[in-house]
DRENPA-3360 file (N, C-alpha, C; in nm, 2 decimals, always signed):
BEGIN
1 = MHSSKNGG = +0.94/+27.10/-2.33/+0.99/+27.20/-2.24/+1.13/+27.28/-2.34 ~ +1.13/+27.39/-2.30/+1.23/+27.50/-2.37/+1.32/+27.55/-2.26 ~ +1.43/+27.61/-2.30/+1.52/+27.66/-2.21/+1.50/+27.82/-2.22 ~ +1.52/+27.89/-2.10/+1.52/+28.02/-2.12/+1.66/+28.08/-2.12 ~ +1.68/+28.21/-2.13/+1.81/+28.25/-2.13/+1.91/+28.23/-2.02 ~ +1.84/+28.18/-1.90/+1.91/+28.15/-1.80/+1.92/+28.00/-1.77 ~ +1.89/+27.94/-1.87/+1.90/+27.78/-1.86/+1.79/+27.70/-1.80 ~ +1.69/+27.80/-1.75/+1.56/+27.71/-1.68/+1.47/+27.67/-1.79;
9 = AMAVLGFA = +1.42/+27.53/-1.75/+1.32/+27.47/-1.85/+1.18/+27.54/-1.82 ~ +1.11/+27.57/-1.94/+0.99/+27.63/-1.93/+0.89/+27.54/-2.03 ~ +0.76/+27.52/-1.96/+0.67/+27.46/-2.03/+0.61/+27.57/-2.13 ~ +0.61/+27.53/-2.28/+0.55/+27.60/-2.37/+0.42/+27.56/-2.42 ~ +0.31/+27.62/-2.43/+0.18/+27.58/-2.49/+0.14/+27.69/-2.59 ~ +0.10/+27.64/-2.71/+0.05/+27.73/-2.82/-0.10/+27.77/-2.80 ~ -0.17/+27.86/-2.83/-0.30/+27.89/-2.88/-0.29/+27.94/-3.03 ~ -0.35/+27.83/-3.11/-0.34/+27.83/-3.25/-0.48/+27.84/-3.32;
17 = GWSGAGKT = -0.49/+27.90/-3.43/-0.61/+27.91/-3.49/-0.60/+28.01/-3.61 ~ -0.71/+28.03/-3.68/-0.72/+28.11/-3.80/-0.74/+28.26/-3.73 ~ -0.72/+28.36/-3.80/-0.73/+28.49/-3.76/-0.89/+28.52/-3.73 ~ -0.92/+28.58/-3.62/-1.06/+28.60/-3.58/-1.13/+28.49/-3.50 ~ -1.05/+28.39/-3.47/-1.11/+28.27/-3.39/-1.13/+28.30/-3.26 ~ -1.07/+28.40/-3.20/-1.09/+28.42/-3.05/-0.95/+28.38/-2.97 ~ -0.84/+28.38/-3.03/-0.73/+28.33/-2.96/-0.68/+28.44/-2.85 ~ -0.70/+28.56/-2.90/-0.65/+28.67/-2.79/-0.73/+28.68/-2.66;
25 = TLLTAVLP = -0.89/+28.67/-2.70/-0.99/+28.67/-2.60/-0.96/+28.57/-2.51 ~ -0.94/+28.44/-2.58/-0.94/+28.32/-2.48/-0.81/+28.34/-2.39 ~ -0.71/+28.36/-2.46/-0.56/+28.39/-2.39/-0.58/+28.48/-2.27 ~ -0.65/+28.59/-2.29/-0.64/+28.69/-2.19/-0.75/+28.66/-2.07 ~ -0.85/+28.56/-2.12/-0.94/+28.51/-2.01/-0.89/+28.41/-1.92 ~ -0.79/+28.33/-1.99/-0.72/+28.22/-1.92/-0.61/+28.27/-1.84 ~ -0.53/+28.36/-1.88/-0.43/+28.42/-1.78/-0.44/+28.44/-1.63 ~ -0.55/+28.51/-1.60/-0.59/+28.56/-1.45/-0.61/+28.41/-1.39;
33 = GLVGRGLR = -0.67/+28.31/-1.45/-0.68/+28.19/-1.39/-0.56/+28.12/-1.36 ~ -0.46/+28.12/-1.43/-0.34/+28.05/-1.42/-0.25/+28.11/-1.33 ~ -0.24/+28.23/-1.33/-0.17/+28.33/-1.25/-0.23/+28.31/-1.11 ~ -0.37/+28.30/-1.09/-0.43/+28.27/-0.96/-0.38/+28.14/-0.89 ~ -0.34/+28.04/-0.97/-0.30/+27.92/-0.92/-0.15/+27.92/-0.89 ~ -0.10/+28.05/-0.89/+0.05/+28.06/-0.84/+0.14/+28.03/-0.95 ~ +0.10/+28.03/-1.08/+0.20/+28.02/-1.18/+0.26/+28.14/-1.24 ~ +0.39/+28.13/-1.26/+0.46/+28.24/-1.34/+0.43/+28.21/-1.50;
41 = VSTIKHAH = +0.37/+28.31/-1.56/+0.32/+28.30/-1.69/+0.37/+28.41/-1.79 ~ +0.43/+28.38/-1.89/+0.49/+28.48/-1.99/+0.39/+28.44/-2.12 ~ +0.41/+28.54/-2.23/+0.33/+28.53/-2.34/+0.42/+28.58/-2.45 ~ +0.41/+28.50/-2.58/+0.46/+28.54/-2.70/+0.37/+28.55/-2.80 ~ +0.34/+28.67/-2.87/+0.24/+28.69/-2.96/+0.31/+28.72/-3.12 ~ +0.27/+28.63/-3.19/+0.33/+28.66/-3.32/+0.23/+28.77/-3.40 ~ +0.30/+28.86/-3.48/+0.23/+28.95/-3.55/+0.26/+28.92/-3.72 ~ +0.18/+28.93/-3.78/+0.20/+28.88/-3.94/+0.22/+29.02/-4.01;
49 = HDFDIDRP = +0.23/+29.13/-3.96/+0.24/+29.26/-4.03/+0.33/+29.34/-3.93 ~ +0.38/+29.44/-4.02/+0.47/+29.54/-3.96/+0.41/+29.61/-3.84 ~ +0.47/+29.59/-3.73/+0.39/+29.65/-3.61/+0.51/+29.75/-3.54 ~ +0.47/+29.83/-3.46/+0.56/+29.92/-3.38/+0.49/+29.95/-3.26 ~ +0.57/+29.95/-3.14/+0.52/+29.98/-3.00/+0.56/+30.11/-2.99 ~ +0.64/+30.18/-3.07/+0.71/+30.30/-3.05/+0.63/+30.39/-3.13 ~ +0.66/+30.52/-3.11/+0.59/+30.64/-3.18/+0.69/+30.75/-3.22 ~ +0.66/+30.80/-3.34/+0.75/+30.90/-3.39/+0.76/+31.02/-3.32;
57 = GKDSFRHR = +0.88/+31.07/-3.29/+0.90/+31.19/-3.21/+0.96/+31.15/-3.04 ~ +0.93/+31.02/-3.02/+0.98/+30.96/-2.89/+1.14/+30.94/-2.90 ~ +1.21/+30.97/-2.80/+1.36/+30.96/-2.79/+1.40/+30.80/-2.86 ~ +1.32/+30.70/-2.80/+1.35/+30.57/-2.85/+1.34/+30.54/-3.00 ~ +1.22/+30.62/-3.04/+1.21/+30.60/-3.19/+1.32/+30.67/-3.27 ~ +1.37/+30.79/-3.21/+1.48/+30.87/-3.29/+1.59/+30.76/-3.28 ~ +1.63/+30.70/-3.17/+1.74/+30.59/-3.15/+1.71/+30.50/-3.26 ~ +1.60/+30.43/-3.27/+1.60/+30.32/-3.38/+1.61/+30.39/-3.52;
65 = EAGASEVL = +1.56/+30.49/-3.54/+1.57/+30.57/-3.70/+1.70/+30.60/-3.71 ~ +1.80/+30.64/-3.61/+1.94/+30.65/-3.65/+2.01/+30.56/-3.67 ~ +1.96/+30.41/-3.65/+2.04/+30.31/-3.67/+2.08/+30.20/-3.57 ~ +2.02/+30.24/-3.44/+2.05/+30.13/-3.34/+2.00/+30.01/-3.36 ~ +2.07/+29.90/-3.34/+2.01/+29.75/-3.37/+1.92/+29.72/-3.26 ~ +1.93/+29.76/-3.12/+1.84/+29.75/-3.01/+1.83/+29.85/-2.93 ~ +1.69/+29.89/-2.88/+1.68/+29.98/-2.80/+1.61/+29.94/-2.69 ~ +1.66/+29.96/-2.57/+1.60/+29.92/-2.45/+1.55/+30.03/-2.36;
73 = IGSGRRFA = +1.42/+30.02/-2.32/+1.35/+30.14/-2.25/+1.33/+30.08/-2.13 ~ +1.37/+30.15/-2.04/+1.35/+30.10/-1.89/+1.30/+30.22/-1.79 ~ +1.20/+30.15/-1.69/+1.15/+30.25/-1.60/+1.13/+30.18/-1.47 ~ +1.10/+30.25/-1.36/+1.07/+30.17/-1.24/+0.97/+30.06/-1.24 ~ +0.89/+30.04/-1.36/+0.78/+29.96/-1.33/+0.80/+29.85/-1.45 ~ +0.86/+29.88/-1.56/+0.88/+29.76/-1.67/+0.99/+29.81/-1.76 ~ +1.04/+29.72/-1.86/+1.12/+29.74/-1.96/+1.09/+29.68/-2.08 ~ +1.12/+29.74/-2.20/+1.07/+29.70/-2.33/+1.21/+29.68/-2.41;
81 = LMHEYRDE = +1.23/+29.58/-2.49/+1.34/+29.58/-2.58/+1.29/+29.57/-2.72 ~ +1.34/+29.65/-2.80/+1.32/+29.66/-2.94/+1.43/+29.61/-3.02 ~ +1.41/+29.51/-3.10/+1.54/+29.47/-3.19/+1.48/+29.49/-3.33 ~ +1.56/+29.56/-3.41/+1.53/+29.56/-3.54/+1.61/+29.48/-3.64 ~ +1.53/+29.42/-3.71/+1.59/+29.33/-3.83/+1.61/+29.38/-3.94 ~ +1.74/+29.46/-3.93/+1.81/+29.52/-4.04/+1.82/+29.44/-4.17 ~ +1.93/+29.36/-4.16/+1.95/+29.27/-4.28/+1.94/+29.13/-4.22 ~ +1.86/+29.09/-4.11/+1.84/+28.96/-4.05/+1.71/+28.91/-4.09;
89 = AEAGLDAL = +1.68/+28.78/-4.08/+1.56/+28.70/-4.10/+1.50/+28.73/-3.97 ~ +1.36/+28.70/-3.98/+1.29/+28.70/-3.87/+1.33/+28.59/-3.77 ~ +1.33/+28.62/-3.62/+1.36/+28.53/-3.54/+1.25/+28.43/-3.52 ~ +1.29/+28.29/-3.51/+1.19/+28.18/-3.50/+1.16/+28.19/-3.34 ~ +1.06/+28.10/-3.32/+1.00/+28.09/-3.17/+1.11/+28.05/-3.09 ~ +1.19/+27.96/-3.11/+1.31/+27.90/-3.04/+1.40/+28.03/-2.98 ~ +1.43/+28.12/-3.09/+1.50/+28.23/-3.05/+1.44/+28.33/-2.96 ~ +1.30/+28.33/-2.98/+1.25/+28.43/-2.90/+1.23/+28.36/-2.76;
97 = LARLSPVD = +1.19/+28.24/-2.75/+1.18/+28.17/-2.61/+1.31/+28.18/-2.53 ~ +1.42/+28.19/-2.60/+1.54/+28.19/-2.55/+1.57/+28.33/-2.48 ~ +1.51/+28.42/-2.53/+1.53/+28.55/-2.46/+1.45/+28.58/-2.34 ~ +1.36/+28.50/-2.30/+1.25/+28.52/-2.20/+1.35/+28.49/-2.07 ~ +1.29/+28.54/-1.97/+1.32/+28.50/-1.82/+1.25/+28.38/-1.79 ~ +1.31/+28.30/-1.70/+1.22/+28.17/-1.66/+1.11/+28.19/-1.60 ~ +1.00/+28.11/-1.65/+0.87/+28.13/-1.58/+0.84/+27.97/-1.60 ~ +0.71/+27.94/-1.52/+0.64/+27.82/-1.53/+0.60/+27.77/-1.66;
105 = LVLVEGFK = +0.52/+27.86/-1.74/+0.48/+27.85/-1.86/+0.48/+27.97/-1.95 ~ +0.49/+27.94/-2.09/+0.48/+28.05/-2.20/+0.38/+28.01/-2.28 ~ +0.28/+28.10/-2.28/+0.18/+28.08/-2.37/+0.21/+28.16/-2.50 ~ +0.18/+28.07/-2.61/+0.22/+28.15/-2.73/+0.12/+28.16/-2.84 ~ +0.08/+28.30/-2.87/-0.02/+28.30/-2.96/+0.01/+28.31/-3.11 ~ -0.02/+28.25/-3.18/+0.01/+28.24/-3.33/+0.12/+28.13/-3.34 ~ +0.19/+28.13/-3.43/+0.32/+28.04/-3.47/+0.24/+27.92/-3.50 ~ +0.12/+27.90/-3.56/+0.04/+27.80/-3.56/+0.11/+27.66/-3.62;
113 = YEPIPKIE = +0.23/+27.69/-3.69/+0.28/+27.58/-3.75/+0.42/+27.53/-3.68 ~ +0.44/+27.60/-3.56/+0.56/+27.55/-3.49/+0.52/+27.41/-3.43 ~ +0.65/+27.34/-3.40/+0.62/+27.21/-3.33/+0.61/+27.22/-3.19 ~ +0.52/+27.28/-3.13/+0.49/+27.28/-2.99/+0.34/+27.23/-2.97 ~ +0.31/+27.18/-2.85/+0.19/+27.14/-2.81/+0.09/+27.27/-2.81 ~ -0.04/+27.25/-2.85/-0.12/+27.38/-2.89/-0.26/+27.34/-2.84 ~ -0.33/+27.44/-2.81/-0.48/+27.43/-2.80/-0.54/+27.52/-2.92 ~ -0.60/+27.43/-3.00/-0.67/+27.50/-3.12/-0.79/+27.59/-3.07;
121 = VWRAASGK = -0.79/+27.70/-3.12/-0.91/+27.81/-3.10/-0.98/+27.80/-3.20 ~ -1.11/+27.75/-3.22/-1.21/+27.73/-3.35/-1.32/+27.77/-3.32 ~ -1.38/+27.85/-3.42/-1.53/+27.89/-3.41/-1.60/+27.81/-3.55 ~ -1.72/+27.76/-3.50/-1.78/+27.70/-3.64/-1.82/+27.80/-3.72 ~ -1.87/+27.90/-3.70/-1.91/+28.02/-3.77/-1.81/+28.07/-3.87 ~ -1.68/+28.06/-3.83/-1.57/+28.12/-3.93/-1.58/+28.07/-4.05 ~ -1.61/+27.92/-4.06/-1.62/+27.87/-4.20/-1.48/+27.82/-4.24 ~ -1.39/+27.83/-4.15/-1.26/+27.78/-4.18/-1.23/+27.63/-4.13;
129 = PMLQPEDP = -1.15/+27.56/-4.20/-1.13/+27.44/-4.16/-1.06/+27.41/-4.02 ~ -1.08/+27.31/-3.95/-1.00/+27.29/-3.82/-0.86/+27.26/-3.86 ~ -0.75/+27.29/-3.77/-0.61/+27.27/-3.78/-0.60/+27.12/-3.74 ~ -0.66/+27.08/-3.64/-0.65/+26.96/-3.54/-0.62/+26.86/-3.63 ~ -0.71/+26.81/-3.75/-0.68/+26.69/-3.83/-0.53/+26.69/-3.88 ~ -0.48/+26.78/-3.91/-0.34/+26.79/-3.99/-0.22/+26.81/-3.88 ~ -0.26/+26.85/-3.77/-0.15/+26.86/-3.66/-0.16/+26.79/-3.55 ~ -0.07/+26.69/-3.52/-0.08/+26.59/-3.41/-0.03/+26.67/-3.28;
137 = RIIAVAGD = +0.01/+26.77/-3.30/+0.06/+26.85/-3.16/-0.04/+26.94/-3.11 ~ -0.17/+26.93/-3.16/-0.29/+27.00/-3.10/-0.34/+26.88/-2.98 ~ -0.34/+26.94/-2.87/-0.38/+26.85/-2.74/-0.53/+26.88/-2.72 ~ -0.57/+26.98/-2.74/-0.72/+27.00/-2.72/-0.77/+27.12/-2.84 ~ -0.91/+27.12/-2.84/-0.95/+27.22/-2.92/-1.07/+27.31/-2.83 ~ -1.06/+27.44/-2.82/-1.14/+27.52/-2.76/-1.25/+27.58/-2.87 ~ -1.35/+27.59/-2.85/-1.45/+27.64/-2.94/-1.58/+27.69/-2.88 ~ -1.66/+27.73/-2.97/-1.79/+27.78/-2.94/-1.91/+27.68/-2.92;
145 = RPVAGLPV = -1.89/+27.57/-2.98/-1.98/+27.44/-2.97/-1.90/+27.31/-2.99 ~ -1.94/+27.21/-2.92/-1.88/+27.07/-2.92/-1.88/+27.02/-3.07 ~ -1.78/+26.96/-3.10/-1.75/+26.88/-3.23/-1.74/+26.72/-3.20 ~ -1.83/+26.68/-3.25/-1.82/+26.52/-3.25/-1.71/+26.44/-3.30 ~ -1.67/+26.36/-3.23/-1.58/+26.27/-3.31/-1.41/+26.33/-3.29 ~ -1.39/+26.41/-3.20/-1.25/+26.48/-3.19/-1.17/+26.38/-3.12 ~ -1.04/+26.36/-3.18/-0.95/+26.26/-3.11/-0.88/+26.32/-2.99 ~ -0.93/+26.45/-2.96/-0.85/+26.53/-2.85/-0.99/+26.60/-2.75;
153 = PWLDAGAP = -0.95/+26.63/-2.65/-1.06/+26.70/-2.57/-1.11/+26.82/-2.64 ~ -1.25/+26.84/-2.61/-1.30/+26.97/-2.67/-1.33/+27.05/-2.54 ~ -1.30/+27.19/-2.55/-1.31/+27.29/-2.43/-1.40/+27.39/-2.46 ~ -1.46/+27.42/-2.39/-1.57/+27.53/-2.39/-1.49/+27.68/-2.39 ~ -1.46/+27.74/-2.50/-1.39/+27.87/-2.51/-1.46/+27.99/-2.43 ~ -1.60/+27.96/-2.40/-1.69/+28.05/-2.33/-1.68/+28.02/-2.18 ~ -1.61/+27.91/-2.13/-1.58/+27.89/-2.01/-1.42/+27.87/-1.96 ~ -1.36/+27.97/-1.95/-1.22/+27.99/-1.95/-1.17/+27.91/-1.83;
161 = ETVVAFIA = -1.25/+27.88/-1.72/-1.21/+27.83/-1.60/-1.18/+27.68/-1.65 ~ -1.26/+27.62/-1.74/-1.24/+27.48/-1.80/-1.10/+27.47/-1.86 ~ -1.06/+27.57/-1.94/-0.96/+27.57/-2.00/-0.83/+27.59/-1.92 ~ -0.84/+27.67/-1.82/-0.74/+27.69/-1.70/-0.73/+27.55/-1.64 ~ -0.82/+27.48/-1.60/-0.82/+27.33/-1.54/-0.77/+27.24/-1.64 ~ -0.76/+27.24/-1.77/-0.70/+27.16/-1.87/-0.56/+27.18/-1.87 ~ -0.52/+27.31/-1.87/-0.38/+27.35/-1.88/-0.30/+27.32/-1.74 ~ -0.37/+27.34/-1.63/-0.30/+27.29/-1.50/-0.29/+27.13/-1.51;
169 = DWLDGLAA = -0.38/+27.06/-1.54/-0.36/+26.92/-1.55/-0.27/+26.87/-1.65 ~ -0.26/+26.95/-1.76/-0.14/+26.93/-1.86/+0.01/+26.94/-1.80 ~ +0.00/+27.05/-1.72/+0.13/+27.09/-1.66/+0.17/+26.98/-1.56 ~ +0.07/+26.95/-1.49/+0.09/+26.83/-1.37/+0.14/+26.70/-1.46 ~ +0.09/+26.69/-1.56/+0.12/+26.57/-1.64/+0.29/+26.57/-1.68 ~ +0.30/+26.70/-1.74/+0.46/+26.72/-1.77/+0.55/+26.71/-1.66 ~ +0.52/+26.74/-1.54/+0.58/+26.75/-1.42/+0.59/+26.61/-1.37 ~ +0.50/+26.53/-1.37/+0.49/+26.39/-1.34/+0.60/+26.31/-1.43;
177 = GKRRGAAE = +0.58/+26.35/-1.56/+0.68/+26.28/-1.66/+0.82/+26.31/-1.63 ~ +0.85/+26.43/-1.60/+0.97/+26.47/-1.56/+1.03/+26.41/-1.45 ~ +0.93/+26.39/-1.35/+0.98/+26.32/-1.21/+1.01/+26.19/-1.25 ~ +0.93/+26.11/-1.33/+0.95/+25.98/-1.37/+1.07/+25.96/-1.44 ~ +1.10/+26.06/-1.54/+1.23/+26.04/-1.60/+1.36/+26.07/-1.50 ~ +1.36/+26.15/-1.44/+1.46/+26.17/-1.33/+1.49/+26.05/-1.23 ~ +1.37/+25.97/-1.20/+1.39/+25.86/-1.10/+1.44/+25.74/-1.19 ~ +1.43/+25.73/-1.32/+1.48/+25.63/-1.39/+1.63/+25.62/-1.41;
% end
């Protein structure tokens, strides 16, 4: 459990795997099922390259180019906060989680080496090794075909409803553990 900026405890679950494994595809297929169960879910996505959600010529872009440390754009439907790392190190996952408003679950895409519980997304055809044998925080592997001898559950990445059910059971287990801890 991690704390949000308002002090609320949030469950955090990563979707980890090599580039091209299908993390985004699976995460976006699972999200509607989790929300459909009444969960409030946020996501954090790690990008390994220089990315920009702004465009040259826009006022917000001009604000950043002029030296603003942060630019917040708000409308009647959403807001976006852009923070420039001028002379700062990249924020770690804990710092990013602390900026979120409280929700029931934060799904994290990327950050594969962070010490959080994770579902590994793995495709046999990728030719890449599994992360699972080296990472004890992987609680399940979602893939395109079953793998014999896994010490964690295998989930069919092509059947997002089974991944949703696994996550819901995992959250129930966290809540039960929290209740047991409070009763002691």
